[in-house]
N, C-alpha and C positions, 0 to 999 in steps of 0.2 A: 902022292895022294895023302900019305900020312903027314907030310909036312904042311900040306895046304889046309887040311881040316882044322888043325889048331888055330891057324890064322883066321879061317872063316868063323870058327867059334869065338875067337877073340873079338872080331868085328861085330858079330851078332850081340855078344854080351855088351860091348861098348855102345852099340846103337841102342840097346834096350836101356842101359843106364842113362844115356843121354836123353832118351825119350821120357824116362821117368823124371829126370831132373827138370826137363822143359815143362812138362804138364804139371808137375808138382808145384812149381812156382806160381801157377795160376789158380790153385785151390784156395778157397777162403776158409779160415778157421771159424767154426760155428760160434766160438766164444767171442769172436771179434767182428767178422764181416759177413756172416751168413745171413740169408734173408730172415731166418728166425730171430737172430740176434738183433738185426736192424729193426724188426717189427717191435721187439721189446723196448729198444732204445727210443723209438719214435712213438711209442704209445702215448696217449694223452696223459695218463697218470704219471708215467715216468718223466715225460717232458715238463710236466707242471710242477714236479716236486720242488725244484730249487726255488721257484717263485712263490709256491704255496706255503713253504715252511714258515716264514714269518707270519703269514696270515693265520695259520693254524694256531700258532702261539697266541696271537691277539684274541682270537675267538675264545680260546680256553681261558685267557685272563678275564675276558668280559663275563664268561660264565661263572668264574670264581667270585668276581666282584659282585655279581647279581645274587649269588648264593649267600654271600656275607651280608649284603643289604637286606635280603629277605629275612635272614636270621635276626638281624638287629631289629627290624620292624616287628617280628614275632615276639621277641623278648620285651620290647617296649609295650606291645599290646597286652602281654601277660602281666607286666608290672602295673599297667593302667587298670586292668580288671581286678587285680589283687587289691590295689588301692581303693577302687570303688567298692569292692566287697567289704574291705575293712571299714570304710566310712559307713556303709550301710549297717554293718554289724554294730558299730559304735553307737548308731542312733536307733537301734532296734527298740521299738515300742515307746519312743519319746512322744508324749502328748503335748500339744500346744494349741493355743487359741489366739486368733487374730481377727480384728474387725475388717470387714470387706466394704470398701466405699462403693457408692452407686453413682450411676450417671443416668440422666433422663428421667429423674423422679424415682420414688420408691426409697423408703428408709429415711432416717434422719441424719445420715452421714454422707452427704453429697461429696463427690470427689472435688477437691480444690483445683481450680483451673478449668473445670468443666470438660467438655468434649475435646477441645483443642489439646489440653494437657494430656488427656487420656490417649489421644492419638499419637502424641509425641512419645509417650512411654511404650506404646505398642510397637512403634517403629524402632525404638531403642532395643526392645527385647529381640526383635527379628535381627537387628544388626549386631548386637553384642552378646546375646544369650542371657540367661537368668543370673549367672554367677557374678557378672560385673557389678551389679547393684549391691550384692552382698559384700563384695570387697570394699565398696565405697561406703557401706552402711547407709544406703539411700533410705529416705523416709517411706518409700513404697517398694515392695519387693514382689517378684513373680514366683508363684508356686504351682507345680503341676497338679492337675486333677487326677485322682486315682482312677476314676471311671470316665471313659470318654462319652458316656451317655448321660452323665449328670448335667442338669440344667442350671444355668447361672443367669437367669433373666435379670436384667438391670445392673449386673455387675460388670466390671472391666475385665475382659478376657482377651486372649490372643493365642492363636495356634503357633507353636514353635517346635520344630523337630518332630512333627507328627503328633504332638500332645497339646491338649488344651491347658493353658496357664491362666491362673486367676491372680489379679493384683490385690495385695493385702497390705495392711498397715504395718509399719515397722517402728513404732514409737511406744514408749512405756505405757502411756495412758490408753493405748488402743490394742494391747495384747497382753497375754498371760503365758509366759514361757517357763520352762523348767529344764534348762540345759544340764546335761551330765557334768558333774564336777561342781555345780553350784545350785543344786536343788534346794528349794526352801519349802516345798509342799509335796504331797504325794497323794496317791489314791488309796482308799481303804479297801476298795473292791473293784473288780472288773469281771464281767460275766456275760455270757450269751443270753439274750432275751428275745422276745418276739413282739412285733408291732401289733397292737390291739386292733388296728384298722385293716390290715391286710395279712397278718400272720407271717410276715417276712422276718427273717432273723436280723437282729441288730445287736449292738454291744452296749450294755448298761454299765455305768461306772459311778462311784461315789467318792467324794473327797474326804481327806482328813480335815480337822477343824481349820487349820490355816488355809488349806486349799479352798475350802468352802467360803471363807471370808473373802479371799482374793477374787473368786469367781462371782460372788455376790456383788462386789464393788464394780467389776467389769460389766456385768449384765445390767446393773442399775444405771450405770452411766450411758449405756447404749441400748436402752429399751427401744424396740422398734427397728433397730439396725440388724444387719446380717453378720453372724458370727461364723467364721470358718473354723472347723475342727480339723486339725492336722495331726497325723501320726507319721513320724519319720519324714517330715517335710512334704508330705503328700496331702492334698485337700480331699478329705473323705466326704464332707457335706458342709453346706453353708445355710443353716436354718436361721429364720428370723427370731430375734429375742423378743418374746411376748411378755415376759415377766422376769422379775429378779429370781435368780437361781443360785442356791447356796449349797444344796446337798449333793446333787449329781445331775447327770444328763445321759443322753443316748447318742450313739454314733450310728447313723443310718447310712446305708449304701446298698449297692446291688450285691449283697452277700449271699453265699451259700452258707449252710450251717457250719461247714468246715472252715470257711473264710472267717466267719464271726468268731468261732472258737479260737482260731489261730491268732486273731487280733486281740481277743481278750487275754489270751495267754501271754502275748507280747507285752500288753499293758501291765499285767500282773508282775511280769518279770522285771520291767524297767521303771515304770512310773509309780511303783508302790514302795520306793525307797527314798530316803532323804539323806543328802550329803551332810556330814558333820562339819 
């Protein structure tokens, strides 16, 4: 019995080891072939990664390019605004006078070419904008009205970019300019005043002797015509010239007292100097 037991124990141990080896070969490693591992390997995200990698890079590149484009547009817009602001400040308070031609009667300065030519220039404004004519030094130029409620009966007007534009003369005999850098006349005074008819605020100004002579010449040559009064290239009013004017005039508009005082201050600051 003592000799048999060790043999039995040997066979039991051998059978146990064989069983372990047999079943052990059928076990799956969780890291390789377990259901959990297969689930991760076959998940949509994992399966799509190789094919999505190039696409993710492309989307990121597009986003970067769009960000760069938007930054360029922003910088260009800032530059444009700064340039516009600079131009506006350069022309702050610049006073000018231009004769306004008429169509369909009224005034002694009928528009050459009549209605047909006026319509051609209106279409040209819509197509090209107002600056194209300035670059060509056309004999007729478009200027925006400061107030959209201003009435310009009988004059040549056209709406462009949401503003009313008035067609005005651009020839020496029909205007009185005073551009910065080559001023030959100035104002002696510019102040707020009030209309005797309705007590509305306006701006009164008086010329120096040379300015008075030039204005007298212009108004004498165009008595009965319409004279556009512009400040910084905007049309403030277009009154009819009823008599020769040599001393000064008024600028009327839909002003508040603050508006009138601001305009008077601008005229005092810019138009009361003469370039040497």
